[in-house]
Backbone as a ProteinNet text record, in pm:
[ID]
protein_1_A
[PRIMARY]
GYSPSTVNTSVSAANSFLEWLGCREFQLTGRLSCGRDAQLELTRSEYLRLLSTARALRQERVYLLIKLFTSTGLPVHELEQVTVEAAGEGVLLLPGEAMPQRLPDCLRRELLDYARRQGLTAGPVFCTRNGKGMSRTQVTEEIQTLCHDARVEEEKGTPRCLRKLYYTTRAEIEATVAQLVEQTHERLLEAEQAAVGWGGCQEVRGA
[TERTIARY]
-628.4	-706.6	-622.6	-488.5	-402.7	-385.9	-365.7	-342.5	-200.9	-174.9	-39.9	67.3	36.9	137.3	169.7	68.7	92.9	177.5	148.7	229.3	373.4	393.6	529.1	604.4	536.3	599.6	643.2	556.5	587.2	703.8	702.5	810.2	943.1	939.2	1061.3	1119.9	1032.1	1078.9	1136.4	1070.8	1119.2	1253.7	1269.3	1395.9	1510.4	1483.4	1586.6	1626.8	1527.8	1554.9	1639.4	1605.1	1680	1822.9	1840	1974.8	2059.1	1997.7	2070.1	2111.3	2027.1	2058.2	2162.1	2189	2280.2	2213.8	2082.6	2006	1945.1	2029.3	1978.9	1912	1944.3	1883.9	1733.1	1683.7	1541.2	1465.6	1537.2	1471	1382.5	1273.9	1182.6	1218.8	1214.2	1244.5	1117.8	1116.9	1000.7	898.9	813.4	710.7	576.8	470.7	337.2	303.9	236.6	196.4	84.8	104.3	6.2	-97.2	-60.4	-154.2	-198.4	-327.7	-382	-372.6	-363.1	-361.1	-246.2	-134.3	-17	-48	-146.3	-181.3	-266.2	-311.3	-403.5	-338.6	-206.2	-136.6	-130.3	-201	-195.4	-73.2	8.7	126.4	90.9	180.4	157.6	154.9	240.1	242.7	113.8	58.1	-68.5	-182	-177.6	-278.8	-274.2	-154.2	-140.2	-183.2	-159.5	-202.4	-354.7	-420.7	-566.6	-618.9	-557.1	-600.5	-578.9	-463.6	-432.9	-529.5	-561.7	-654.1	-794	-839.6	-971.8	-978.7	-872.4	-870.6	-871	-793.1	-788.2	-923.2	-995	-1125.6	-1239.6	-1203.4	-1301.3	-1406.5	-1359	-1445.4	-1419.2	-1479.8	-1447.4	-1494.8	-1611	-1662	-1571.5	-1531.8	-1445.2	-1307.1	-1262.2	-1136.3	-1143	-1252.5	-1267	-1283.4	-1352.6	-1368.6	-1233.3	-1153.7	-1020.8	-935	-937.6	-856.8	-905	-1034.8	-1090.9	-1045.9	-1061.6	-1024.6	-875	-794.3	-649.6	-589	-652.5	-595.1	-654.7	-761.7	-823	-838	-836.6	-859.7	-1005	-1096	-1237.6	-1296.2	-1369.2	-1438.6	-1551.1	-1575.4	-1675.7	-1815.1	-1842.8	-1976.2	-2000.9	-1896.1	-1910.8	-1913.6	-1929	-1924	-2031.2	-2146.5	-2255.8	-2223.1	-2118.6	-2076.8	-2000	-1961.2	-1890.5	-1997	-2032.5	-2137.9	-2079	-2162.9	-2120.4	-2082.5	-2159.6	-2129.8	-1994.7	-1967.3	-1840.4	-1722.5	-1739.8	-1632.9	-1608.2	-1715.5	-1700.4	-1624.2	-1647.4	-1579.2	-1442	-1420.4	-1290.4	-1272.8	-1382	-1372.7	-1492.4	-1471.2	-1578.3	-1607	-1733.3	-1773.7	-1829.2	-1746.9	-1785.4	-1847.6	-1954.5	-2019.2	-1921.3	-1921	-1834.3	-1692.3	-1658.2	-1522.4	-1522.5	-1429.7	-1423.7	-1368.8	-1272.3	-1208.9	-1257.9	-1279.1	-1320.5	-1208.7	-1244.6	-1149	-1125.4	-1000.8	-969.3	-964.9	-1018.7	-1009.5	-890.9	-798.7	-688	-741.9	-676.1	-724.2	-742.5	-647.8	-658.8	-783.4	-814.4	-933.5	-1059.6	-1055.4	-1172.4	-1213.1	-1114.9	-1145.5	-1205.8	-1151.8	-1204	-1346.5	-1373.9	-1509.2	-1609.9	-1571	-1661.3	-1683.6	-1580	-1594.9	-1687.4	-1669.2	-1753.5	-1899.2	-1921.9	-2058.4	-2124.4	-2049.5	-2104	-2146.7	-2062.1	-2095.5	-2213	-2230.6	-2342.9	-2471.1	-2462.8	-2579	-2614.6	-2517.5	-2541.1	-2508.6	-2601.4	-2579.6	-2578.3	-2623.7	-2625.4	-2637.7	-2605.6	-2618.5	-2498.6	-2509.3	-2396.7	-2345.8	-2214.4	-2151.8	-2164.6	-2154.5	-2157.8	-2295.7	-2372.5	-2507.5	-2546.1	-2650.3	-2699.4	-2788.5	-2839.8	-2923.7	-3051.9	-3100.2	-3222.4	-3194.9	-3068.3	-3034.2	-2996.2	-2998	-2961.2	-2809.8	-2761.9	-2619.1	-2570.5	-2444.5	-2386.8	-2362.7	-2388.6	-2364.5	-2219.1	-2176.5	-2041.4	-2018.9	-2120.8	-2108.9	-2089.7	-2166	-2153.2	-2016.1	-1967.4	-1835.5	-1727.6	-1732	-1631.5	-1636.8	-1757	-1770.4	-1710.5	-1731.7	-1676.9	-1524.5	-1468.5	-1322.4	-1262.2	-1323.9	-1268.8	-1282.5	-1386	-1398.2	-1282.5	-1245.9	-1133.6	-1002	-991.3	-867.9	-830.7	-928.9	-902.9	-833.7	-882.3	-822.1	-686.3	-666.7	-540.6	-436.2	-470.3	-378.9	-338.1	-438.3	-420.3	-511.1	-461.5	-542.2	-674.4	-782.8	-914	-928.7	-859.5	-869.2	-819	-736.8	-685.3	-779.3	-879.8	-969.7	-1085.7	-1055.7	-1159.1	-1129.7	-1233	-1209	-1114	-1121.5	-1035.1	-888.1	-855.5	-716.2	-667.5	-756.7	-719.7	-691.9	-773.6	-751.3	-619.8	-587.2	-461.6	-342.6	-352	-244	-230.7	-343.3	-339.6	-260.9	-292.2	-226	-79.4	-49.6	89.6	172.1	117	186.6	209.4	106.7	120.2	229	232.7	332.5	473.9	492.8	624.6	666.5	572.5	603.8	638	559.5	583	717.8	756.6	886.9	1000	983.6	1084.8	1097	982.4	983.3	1051.2	1021.9	1083.2	1235	1281.5	1425.5	1487.2	1418.9	1469.7	1476.2	1375.8	1375.3	1495.9	1520.8	1634	1766.6	1778.9	1902.6	1924.8	1816.6	1827.3	1866.4	1806.5	1839.7	1985.2	2032.1	2171.2	2266.9	2233.7	2319.7	2319.4	2205.5	2197.9	2287.8	2281.9	2365.7	2514	2549.4	2689.9	2737.8	2650.1	2687.3	2707.6	2619.4	2633.8	2757.9	2788.4	2908.1	3033.5	3032.9	3148.5	3165.5	3052.3	3059	3090.8	3027.1	3041.8	3070.4	3114.2	3141.9	3263.8	3270.9	3383.3	3507.7	3609.9	3731.1	3801.1	3853.9	3930.8	3846.1	3715.8	3626.9	3652.3	3682.3	3710.5	3590.3	3573.4	3461.4	3486.8	3386.4	3397.9	3363.3	3455.1	3432.4	3408.6	3320.7	3292.3	3409.1	3411.1	3520.6	3509.5
-433.5	-406.5	-380.9	-377.2	-352.9	-202.8	-165.4	-25.5	12.9	144.5	188.6	141.6	144.4	102.9	-45.5	-127.7	-270.9	-295.4	-221.4	-232.2	-193.3	-84.3	-39.8	-145	-212	-317.1	-432.8	-472.5	-583.8	-549.3	-426.8	-383.9	-378.8	-331.6	-325.1	-463.7	-562.1	-699.6	-755.9	-727.7	-776.8	-713.8	-584.8	-517.2	-577.1	-612.3	-674.8	-810	-883.6	-1013.7	-998.2	-901.2	-878	-833	-754.2	-710.9	-830.4	-924.1	-1044.5	-1127.5	-1128.5	-1203	-1131.8	-1003.6	-927.1	-874	-861.7	-816	-678.5	-584.9	-452.9	-380.9	-422.5	-355.4	-379.3	-479.6	-510.2	-447.8	-380.1	-320.5	-203.5	-185.4	-74	41.2	161.2	278.8	361.3	440.6	524.1	448.4	522.1	464	528	451.2	506.3	600.1	706.1	799.9	739.5	739.8	682	783.2	914.5	1015.7	988.4	1001.1	976.5	829.8	741.9	598.7	559.2	637.8	603.1	610.1	690.7	702.8	585.4	501.5	395.4	257.7	252.8	125.5	70.1	-37.8	-105.8	-196.6	-185.9	-270.9	-403.9	-499.7	-631.6	-621.5	-537	-522.2	-458.5	-363.7	-302.1	-403.3	-487.7	-594.2	-687.1	-728.2	-816.8	-747.3	-616.8	-541.5	-536	-525.1	-527.9	-662.2	-770.1	-902.8	-919.9	-876.7	-891.6	-810.3	-689.9	-604.8	-664.7	-715.2	-777.4	-898.2	-974.3	-1091.8	-1051.1	-946	-899.3	-843.9	-782.7	-725	-824.9	-947.1	-1053.6	-1014	-947.6	-909.3	-1005.4	-1122.4	-1230.9	-1202.4	-1141.8	-1120.7	-1028	-916.1	-824.8	-886.5	-967	-1041.9	-1128.5	-1201.1	-1290.5	-1213.5	-1100.8	-1019.3	-968.9	-917.1	-867.2	-979.2	-1093.3	-1206.6	-1258.3	-1258.3	-1306.9	-1222.9	-1090.6	-1004.1	-1006.9	-1015.8	-1009.3	-1141.9	-1252.2	-1382.6	-1442.7	-1382.9	-1436.1	-1332.2	-1203	-1099.7	-1093	-1146.5	-1151	-1010.1	-977.8	-848.3	-845.5	-729	-719.8	-753.2	-727.9	-757.8	-907.8	-988	-1133.7	-1196.6	-1113.2	-1164	-1268.2	-1254.3	-1349.3	-1489.5	-1500.5	-1632	-1711.6	-1644	-1712.5	-1776.4	-1897.7	-1969.4	-2079.8	-2134.5	-2247.7	-2364.4	-2382.5	-2492.3	-2471.9	-2347.8	-2318.5	-2339.6	-2298.2	-2318.4	-2466.7	-2545.1	-2688.7	-2753.4	-2705.1	-2760.7	-2698.8	-2581.8	-2516.4	-2435.9	-2409.8	-2332.6	-2239.7	-2130.6	-2037.1	-2043.3	-2057.4	-2057.6	-1919.3	-1834.9	-1697	-1682.8	-1606.1	-1584.2	-1527	-1583	-1533.1	-1584.2	-1660.4	-1714.6	-1861.7	-1896.1	-2033.9	-2129.2	-2080.6	-2164	-2124.2	-2220.9	-2188.7	-2120.4	-2036.9	-1967.2	-2051.1	-2089.5	-2174	-2091.1	-2147.5	-2086.4	-2147.5	-2066.9	-2121.8	-2204.7	-2313	-2404.8	-2336.3	-2250.1	-2184.9	-2097.2	-2029	-1945.2	-2030.3	-2136.3	-2224.5	-2280.2	-2324.3	-2380	-2273.7	-2152.3	-2045.2	-2006.6	-2007.4	-1976.2	-2080.2	-2206.4	-2312.7	-2306.6	-2276.8	-2263.9	-2147.5	-2037.1	-1919.7	-1950.4	-2014.6	-2048.5	-2140.8	-2236.6	-2330.5	-2256.5	-2164.5	-2090.2	-1994.8	-1950	-1861.8	-1938.4	-2070.1	-2151.6	-2154.1	-2126.3	-2126.1	-2263.6	-2322.9	-2454.3	-2448.3	-2338.3	-2321.4	-2173.3	-2136.9	-1998.3	-1913	-1780.8	-1688.8	-1690.5	-1685.3	-1681.3	-1541.8	-1438.7	-1301.4	-1241.2	-1226.7	-1172.7	-1092.7	-1012.9	-931.4	-1015.9	-954.3	-1027.4	-1078.9	-1008.1	-1054.2	-1150.7	-1192.9	-1293.3	-1240.4	-1109	-1051.2	-1036.7	-1038.5	-1023	-884.4	-873.7	-745	-659.6	-530.1	-437.2	-391.1	-331.8	-277.2	-173.1	-90.9	12.9	-47.8	-152	-216.8	-277.5	-343.1	-405.8	-300.8	-192.6	-86.9	-22.2	3.4	66.5	-19.4	-149.5	-238	-238.5	-241.3	-243.9	-111.6	0	130.7	159	108	122.3	51.1	-65.7	-140.1	-66.6	3.7	76.4	173.9	237.9	335	266.7	150.6	78.8	20.1	-11.8	-73.4	28.9	158.9	266.8	254.2	230.9	225.7	331.7	404.2	508.2	450.8	520.1	470.8	457.6	545.2	539.2	406.7	338	208	93.9	123.9	18.7	-4.9	-41.5	-71.4	-205.9	-274.1	-400	-381.9	-266.7	-241.9	-240.6	-173.7	-169.2	-307.3	-384.6	-520.8	-606.9	-590.9	-665.9	-625	-496.6	-449.4	-517	-534.2	-601.8	-746.2	-810.9	-947.7	-952.8	-864.2	-866.2	-825.3	-730.2	-690.2	-805.3	-873.1	-986.3	-1098	-1128.7	-1231.6	-1195.7	-1069.5	-1027.1	-1042.1	-1005.9	-1017.6	-1163.6	-1250.3	-1392.9	-1453.2	-1419.7	-1475	-1431.1	-1305.7	-1257.7	-1332.5	-1357.2	-1430.8	-1574	-1638.6	-1776.1	-1783.6	-1686.6	-1685.8	-1674.1	-1591.1	-1576	-1704.8	-1771.1	-1896.7	-2005.4	-2008.5	-2106.6	-2084.3	-1957.1	-1925.6	-1960.9	-1931.3	-1962.3	-2113.1	-2188.3	-2333.9	-2393	-2340.7	-2389.1	-2360	-2241.4	-2204.7	-2298.4	-2331.7	-2424.5	-2563.1	-2606.8	-2736.1	-2738.5	-2633.1	-2626.9	-2624.6	-2552	-2546.4	-2683.8	-2756.1	-2889.9	-2983.6	-2974.6	-3058	-3019.4	-2889	-2842.9	-2899.9	-2901.3	-2954.5	-3103.9	-3173.3	-3318.1	-3358.4	-3296	-3340.7	-3226.4	-3111.5	-2998.4	-3024.9	-2953.6	-2969	-2910.2	-2990.9	-2946.3	-2836	-2741.5	-2634.4	-2523.9	-2532.2	-2428.1	-2298.2	-2190.5	-2063.2	-1970.9	-1885.6	-1791.6	-1691.7	-1669.9	-1574.7	-1435.8	-1346.3	-1211.3	-1116.8	-1020.9	-922.9	-829.8	-767.1	-675	-550
-1174.3	-1056.5	-933.3	-946.3	-831.6	-807.2	-682.1	-648.1	-690.9	-709.6	-746.6	-649.7	-519	-420.3	-432.6	-464.1	-482.5	-606.8	-714.4	-836.9	-808.2	-734	-701.6	-621.4	-528.3	-448.5	-537.2	-629.9	-719.4	-812.9	-866.5	-956.2	-881.8	-756.8	-677.4	-654.5	-624.2	-604.3	-734	-846.8	-975.9	-1011.1	-981.4	-1009.3	-928.1	-803.8	-719.5	-776.7	-824.3	-884.5	-1011	-1095.5	-1219.6	-1190.7	-1085.5	-1048.5	-1005.2	-930.8	-888.4	-1009.5	-1114.4	-1236.8	-1323.1	-1290.2	-1373.6	-1498.8	-1496.8	-1614.2	-1586.8	-1552.5	-1516.3	-1632.1	-1754.7	-1869.7	-1878.7	-1806.6	-1809	-1691.7	-1603.4	-1488.2	-1529.4	-1456	-1480.3	-1388.6	-1442.8	-1362.7	-1342.9	-1239	-1210.4	-1126.4	-1062.4	-977.3	-1010.5	-994.2	-1012.5	-897.4	-928.8	-824.8	-741.1	-610.5	-520.1	-472.3	-477.1	-431.1	-288	-263	-128.3	-90.1	-192.9	-165.3	-74.9	-82.3	-2.5	146.3	183.9	324.4	372.8	280.5	316.1	313.6	323.6	324.7	466.2	490.8	619.3	621.3	724.7	733.9	799.5	784.5	845.4	997.9	1053.2	1199.8	1249.7	1173.7	1213.1	1205.5	1103.6	1090.7	1211.1	1250.6	1366	1494.5	1501.6	1619.6	1626.7	1512.1	1509	1559.7	1513.4	1558.7	1708.6	1757.5	1900.1	1985.3	1938.1	2013.4	2014.9	1900	1894.3	1986.8	1991	2078.9	2225.2	2259	2397.4	2442.5	2350.3	2383	2362.8	2323.6	2301.6	2197.4	2092.3	1980.8	1864.5	1876.3	1783.7	1641.4	1625.9	1490.1	1409.8	1468.1	1393.9	1372.7	1468	1451.3	1325.5	1311.3	1196.7	1066.3	1070.2	949.6	900.3	992.3	955.7	899	964.2	919.4	783.9	762.5	636.6	518.6	526.9	414.9	386.6	492.8	476	431.4	463.1	427.9	300.5	249.2	126.2	16.1	51.1	-48.9	-93.1	-12.1	-47.5	-55.6	-163.9	-169.7	-66.7	-8.4	97.4	45.8	-84	-134.4	-151.1	-133.3	-140.3	-1.6	101.7	238.5	265.3	201.9	224.7	173.6	91.6	42.3	147.9	255.9	365	453	421.4	492.4	578.8	663.6	746.7	656.3	550.2	457.5	388.4	346.3	279.1	373.9	499.9	598.3	621.8	621	639.3	525.6	402.5	286.2	263.1	322	308.3	181.5	108.2	-16.1	-28.2	-101.6	-132.1	-281.3	-316.4	-456.4	-487.7	-551.7	-577	-715.7	-728.2	-857.9	-960.1	-1079.4	-1185.1	-1181	-1079.1	-1066.7	-1108.5	-1198	-1247.1	-1141.7	-1063.4	-962.1	-823.1	-735.1	-597.3	-520.4	-427	-340.3	-216.1	-194.3	-79.2	47.6	155.8	287.8	362.2	412.9	492.2	607.9	639.1	742.9	877.8	915.5	1046.2	1052.1	943.3	938.6	934.4	857	845	981.2	1060.2	1192.5	1284.2	1276.8	1361.5	1320	1191	1143.4	1192.6	1186.7	1231.6	1382.6	1458.4	1604	1637.5	1566.5	1589.5	1555.4	1441.1	1400.2	1501.8	1554.3	1652.5	1779.4	1827.4	1948.9	1928.3	1803.4	1772.5	1740.9	1740.5	1709.3	1562.7	1476.7	1332.8	1275.4	1207.7	1147.4	995.2	937.8	792.9	760.6	636.4	592.8	627.6	603.7	626.7	770.2	782.9	915.4	975.9	891	939.6	911.2	1015.9	1000.1	1123.7	1110.1	1221.1	1310.8	1416.1	1511.1	1448.1	1344.4	1278.2	1163.1	1151.6	1051.8	915.9	897.5	768.3	757.4	633.3	612.3	649.2	690.4	726.8	603.1	614.8	504.4	506.4	394.3	387.5	497.7	523.2	625.4	764	794.9	925.9	944	838.8	845.6	870.1	793.4	806.6	943.8	994.3	1125.7	1236	1229	1332.5	1329.2	1208.3	1196.3	1241.7	1201.4	1237.7	1386.7	1449.1	1594.1	1663.9	1612.6	1669.7	1645.8	1531.9	1499.6	1611.3	1668.5	1776	1893.7	1933	2045.9	2010	1881.4	1838.2	1796.2	1806.2	1766.4	1619.2	1536.1	1391	1330.3	1231	1167.2	1117.8	1147.5	1109.3	957.6	882.1	736.4	680.3	758.7	714.6	751.7	831	878.3	784.8	661.7	562.8	498.2	448.6	376.9	258.9	194.4	78.6	119.3	230.3	276.6	319.8	380.7	420.8	298.3	194	69.6	4.1	10.9	-46.6	20.9	152.7	224.6	177.5	148	96.6	-33.9	-128	-258	-248.1	-162.2	-143.3	-86.5	13.1	73.5	-27.6	-107.4	-209.7	-310.8	-353	-451.1	-395.8	-270.1	-207.6	-196.1	-158.2	-145.1	-280.2	-382.3	-516.1	-572.2	-546.3	-591.5	-521.1	-391.2	-315.4	-364.4	-390.1	-439.2	-575.9	-663.1	-796.1	-785.5	-691.9	-672.9	-619.1	-525.3	-470.4	-577.3	-665.3	-774.5	-864.6	-899.8	-988.4	-921.8	-793.4	-722.3	-713.7	-686.3	-677.9	-813.1	-918.8	-1053.1	-1086.3	-1048.1	-1073.7	-999.6	-873.2	-797	-859.6	-911.2	-978.8	-1100.4	-1181.1	-1301.7	-1265.7	-1158.9	-1117.1	-1069.7	-997.5	-951.2	-1069.8	-1168.7	-1288.3	-1367.3	-1369.8	-1440.6	-1375	-1240.2	-1168.4	-1193	-1214.9	-1232.8	-1375.7	-1473.6	-1613	-1709.6	-1656.5	-1745.1	-1833.6	-1944.5	-2038.1	-1975.7	-1956.6	-1890.9	-1967	-1890.9	-1953.2	-2010.7	-1992.9	-2045.7	-1971.3	-2045	-1983.4	-1998.4	-1899.2	-1903.8	-2015.8	-2096.1	-2207	-2153.9	-2167.9	-2117.7	-2235.5	-2213.5	-2319.2	-2338.9	-2452.8	-2486.5	-2399.9
[MASK]
+++++++++++++++++++++++++++++++++++++++++++++++++++++++++++++++++++++++++++++++++++++++++++++++++++++++++++++++++++++++++++++++++++++++++++++++++++++++++++++++++++++++++++++++++++++++++++++++++++++++++++++++

């Protein structure tokens, strides 16, 4: 379910890790064709610019929508699951998902503050004036309107692009953590070798 650009980012991180290990024979070559998708990659700096612009314009709802999709990867059709009760518990119970989706604490607090100021005590946090849930079209229109003020391409102002940034960021973090784990393990083994290694052991070199 990942986009070609997200796959390419993950493969690139894995290749760097394999090169550090000296296992270049396991590296993958070639990249998936992104086509038009390459034009729809929202960068982290653009995401932060959207948040800053929404805050400066005091557009709290669109600020929270952008932050929600980018920090949780929530599909837009599950927006109605973001309720006051879910924010209070800090988790989202999504249909068809075995494990609950955790809400980051910073986002959870902002959702509860917003709901309190809107007079919402239960039910969906994001709703229209008549109490109905927001549609995909309404959500996209609000984000793309903000894109103009934030100097971000409107084509990037969609829930899908925000979700892509979530997955790309996660992949980059996971690759970095994996490399740190390997480096830490290597240092541990070297320390143990220095303490109790077999004396006089010479490095075996290939022919």
